[in-house]
Each structure stands twice: as structure tokens, then as C-alpha cells.
C-alpha positions as CSV (number, residue, x, y, z in Angstrom):
1,A,24.8,106.2,62.8
2,L,27.8,103.9,62.6
3,V,25.8,101.2,60.9
4,E,24.5,103.7,58.4
5,Q,28.0,105.0,57.7
6,I,29.3,101.4,57.1
7,E,26.4,100.7,54.8
8,S,27.1,104.0,52.9
9,L,30.8,103.1,52.6
10,T,30.0,99.5,51.5
11,R,27.8,100.9,48.7
12,Y,30.4,103.5,47.8
13,N,33.1,100.8,47.6
14,A,30.9,98.6,45.3
15,Q,30.4,101.6,43.0
16,V,34.2,102.3,43.0
17,R,34.9,98.6,42.2
18,K,32.6,98.9,39.2
19,L,34.4,102.0,38.0
20,V,37.8,100.4,38.5
21,Q,36.6,97.4,36.5
22,S,35.3,99.6,33.8
23,Q,38.6,101.5,33.7
24,N,40.5,98.2,33.5
25,T,38.4,97.2,30.5
26,E,39.0,100.5,28.8
27,K,42.7,100.3,29.6
28,A,42.9,96.8,27.9
29,S,40.9,98.1,24.9
30,L,43.3,101.1,24.6
31,Q,46.4,98.8,24.9
32,D,44.9,96.5,22.2
33,Q,44.4,99.6,19.9
34,I,47.9,100.7,20.5
35,D,49.3,97.3,19.6
36,R,47.3,97.3,16.4
37,V,48.5,100.8,15.5
38,V,52.2,99.6,15.9
39,G,51.4,96.6,13.7
40,M,49.7,98.9,11.1
41,Q,52.7,101.2,11.0
42,R,54.9,98.2,10.2
43,E,52.5,97.3,7.4
44,L,52.2,100.9,6.2
45,V,55.8,101.3,5.1
46,P,55.7,98.4,2.6
47,L,52.3,99.6,1.4
48,M,53.6,103.1,0.7
49,E,56.6,101.6,-1.1
50,D,54.3,99.5,-3.3
51,M,52.1,102.5,-3.9
52,L,55.0,104.7,-5.0
53,S,56.3,101.9,-7.3
54,G,52.9,101.4,-8.8
55,L,52.6,105.2,-9.4
56,R,56.0,105.4,-11.0
57,T,55.2,102.5,-13.4
58,F,51.8,104.0,-14.2
59,I,53.4,107.3,-15.2
60,E,56.1,105.6,-17.3
61,L,53.4,103.6,-19.2
62,D,50.9,106.4,-19.5
63,V,50.4,108.9,-22.2
64,P,53.6,111.2,-22.0
65,F,52.0,114.5,-21.0
66,L,53.7,116.8,-18.5
67,K,56.6,114.4,-18.2
68,E,58.9,116.7,-16.3
69,E,56.2,117.7,-13.8
70,R,55.1,114.2,-13.1
71,S,58.6,112.8,-13.0
72,S,59.6,115.5,-10.6
73,R,56.6,114.7,-8.3
74,I,57.8,111.0,-8.2
75,A,61.4,112.1,-7.5
76,Q,60.2,114.3,-4.6
77,L,58.1,111.4,-3.2
78,E,61.1,109.1,-3.4
79,E,63.2,111.6,-1.5
80,L,60.4,112.1,1.1
81,M,60.1,108.4,1.8
82,N,63.8,108.2,2.8
83,R,63.6,111.1,5.3
84,A,63.5,110.3,9.0
85,D,62.2,113.7,10.0
86,I,58.9,113.3,8.2
87,T,56.2,111.2,9.8
88,N,54.6,108.2,8.1
89,A,51.3,110.0,8.2
90,E,52.7,113.0,6.3
91,K,54.4,110.6,3.8
92,F,51.1,108.8,3.3
93,R,49.2,112.1,2.8
94,R,51.7,113.3,0.2
95,L,51.4,109.9,-1.6
96,L,47.7,110.1,-1.7
97,E,47.9,113.7,-2.9
98,A,50.0,112.5,-5.9
99,Y,47.4,109.8,-6.6
100,Q,44.8,112.6,-6.6
101,F,46.8,114.6,-9.1
102,E,47.0,111.6,-11.4
103,N,43.3,111.0,-10.9
104,E,42.4,114.6,-11.9
105,Y,44.4,114.3,-15.2
106,G,42.0,111.6,-16.3
107,R,39.0,113.8,-16.2
108,T,40.2,117.2,-17.3
109,I,41.1,119.0,-20.6
110,E,44.3,121.0,-20.7
111,A,46.4,123.0,-23.2
112,Y,50.1,123.7,-22.4
113,T,53.3,124.5,-24.2
114,G,56.3,122.1,-24.1
115,K,59.1,120.3,-25.9
116,L,58.0,117.7,-28.4
117,P,59.6,114.3,-27.3
118,G,61.2,112.2,-29.9
119,A,61.5,115.1,-32.4
120,A,64.7,115.3,-34.5
121,D,65.2,118.8,-33.0
122,S,64.7,118.1,-29.3
123,S,64.3,121.8,-28.5
124,R,61.2,122.0,-30.7
125,T,58.4,123.8,-28.8
126,V,54.8,122.9,-29.6
127,N,51.4,123.4,-28.0
128,F,49.9,120.3,-26.5
129,L,46.2,119.5,-26.1
130,R,45.4,116.8,-23.5
131,I,41.9,115.4,-23.2
132,G,41.9,113.3,-20.1
133,R,44.1,110.3,-20.6
134,V,42.3,109.5,-23.9
135,M,44.1,111.8,-26.3
136,L,47.3,113.9,-26.4
137,A,47.7,116.0,-29.5
138,Y,50.2,118.7,-30.5
139,Q,50.2,121.6,-32.9
140,T,53.3,123.5,-33.9
141,L,53.4,127.2,-32.9
142,D,52.8,128.3,-36.5
143,G,49.8,125.9,-36.6
144,E,51.0,124.1,-39.7
145,E,51.9,120.7,-38.3
146,L,49.6,118.5,-36.2
147,G,50.1,115.2,-34.4
148,V,48.5,112.9,-31.9
149,W,50.0,110.3,-29.5
150,S,49.5,106.7,-30.6
151,S,49.2,104.2,-27.8
152,T,49.9,101.4,-30.2
153,T,53.2,102.8,-31.6
154,K,54.1,104.7,-28.5
155,K,55.0,107.8,-30.6
156,F,53.4,110.9,-32.1
157,E,51.7,110.2,-35.4
158,P,51.1,113.1,-37.9
159,L,47.5,114.2,-38.4
160,G,46.0,115.6,-41.6
161,A,44.8,119.1,-42.2
162,D,41.3,117.9,-41.8
163,Y,41.8,117.8,-38.0
164,R,43.1,121.4,-37.8
165,N,39.7,122.9,-37.0
166,A,38.9,120.3,-34.3
167,I,42.4,120.7,-32.7
168,S,41.9,124.5,-32.7
169,K,38.5,124.1,-31.1
170,G,40.0,121.8,-28.5
171,F,42.6,124.5,-27.6
172,R,39.8,127.1,-27.3
173,I,37.8,124.8,-25.0
174,A,40.9,124.0,-22.9
175,N,41.8,127.7,-22.6
176,K,38.2,128.5,-21.5
177,Q,37.6,130.6,-24.7
178,A,34.8,128.4,-25.9
179,P,32.1,126.3,-24.1
180,P,32.6,122.5,-23.9
181,D,31.5,120.8,-27.1
182,L,32.0,117.6,-29.0
183,I,35.3,117.4,-31.0
184,R,36.1,114.9,-33.7
185,L,39.6,113.6,-33.1
186,P,41.3,110.3,-33.7
187,I,41.8,107.9,-30.8
188,W,44.0,104.8,-31.0
189,L,42.8,101.8,-29.0
190,S,45.1,99.1,-27.8
191,E,44.8,95.7,-29.3
192,E,43.1,94.3,-26.2
193,V,40.2,96.8,-26.4
194,K,39.5,96.1,-30.1
């Protein structure tokens, strides 16, 4: 009985040794992962700063639609990045959310009312029509004056009356009052694309 008990304990000890060895391997793996996370956090902060800087520059160089909203989003992100009570994970999530907003602008059509930038009368309110990032046009509230953003001159260029129907159709599509359809509108290409 004593020999059987010794043999049973020997086998048990061998099994426990294997478990301890497995746990030590797992412990080393977890410690390695922890060390890599700490290193990634050190690399994450400069990455987020670069992403925010890139987003800010992109918005400054982009077609000037919803300027106040987009600038406000950047200002909020800049403030958020300097707060110690917000985790890096939350900062990164909010930064990615801003990138998603900018991505959405590139594939949507929208009509909104706002102030016409660069106008002699800075309080002049017009209706804007944005088609992705390809075209930004405006129409005065009385519908008499039309213009489109030129990426070459970086200002709004006047449009002739022959585009009035197309712009009106674009507004109806953007406001979901008409089904999506083709619209004939001018688009300025940069010199590199030509």
C-alpha cells in the first residue's frame, strides 16, 4: 500500500511539474505581451499627434464645406489630446471617429445653408450643394446667383444660368425630394490630373 501511495504521489508530482512549467511559459508570454503594450502606448501618442496634424492639414486644403463644424471637431480633438483624464484608447477612438466623418463626406450628397466665404458681404447667407468632395456649389436664397468652388483658383466662380436647372435638381436629390440621377455640373480639375 505504501509503495502504491509513493508511486501515485510520484505521478502526481510529475503532472504538477508539467502544469507549473506550462504556467511559467504562459506567465513569460503574458509578461512579453505587457511589455509590448507599454511600448505600443509610447508609439501611439506620436501616431495620434501625426494623425491629428494630418487631418487638420487635410481639412485646410480641402473644399471649404462645413468649415465651422469641421474646424470645431479639430479644436475639440486638440483639447482632448491634452487632457490627462481621458485614456489613450478613448482619444484614439475619437480620432478614428473624426476620420470616419471625413470619409463619409467623400461619398455623400448634402444641401445646407451657410455664410458665403470670401463674399464682400460676409453675412451673406446662401444654400450650398456638396457632392462628395468633387463639387461644392452655392445658390443665393432668391435663386438668382449661382457659383461653384474652383480648386484651381481656390475661390467660388460664378455659374451661368444654364446650370440653374441642374443645381436645383441637385438640391432636390440632396433633400431626398427626387431620386438619384445624373446632373450636368462643372468640375475643375487640378493641373496634375489634366
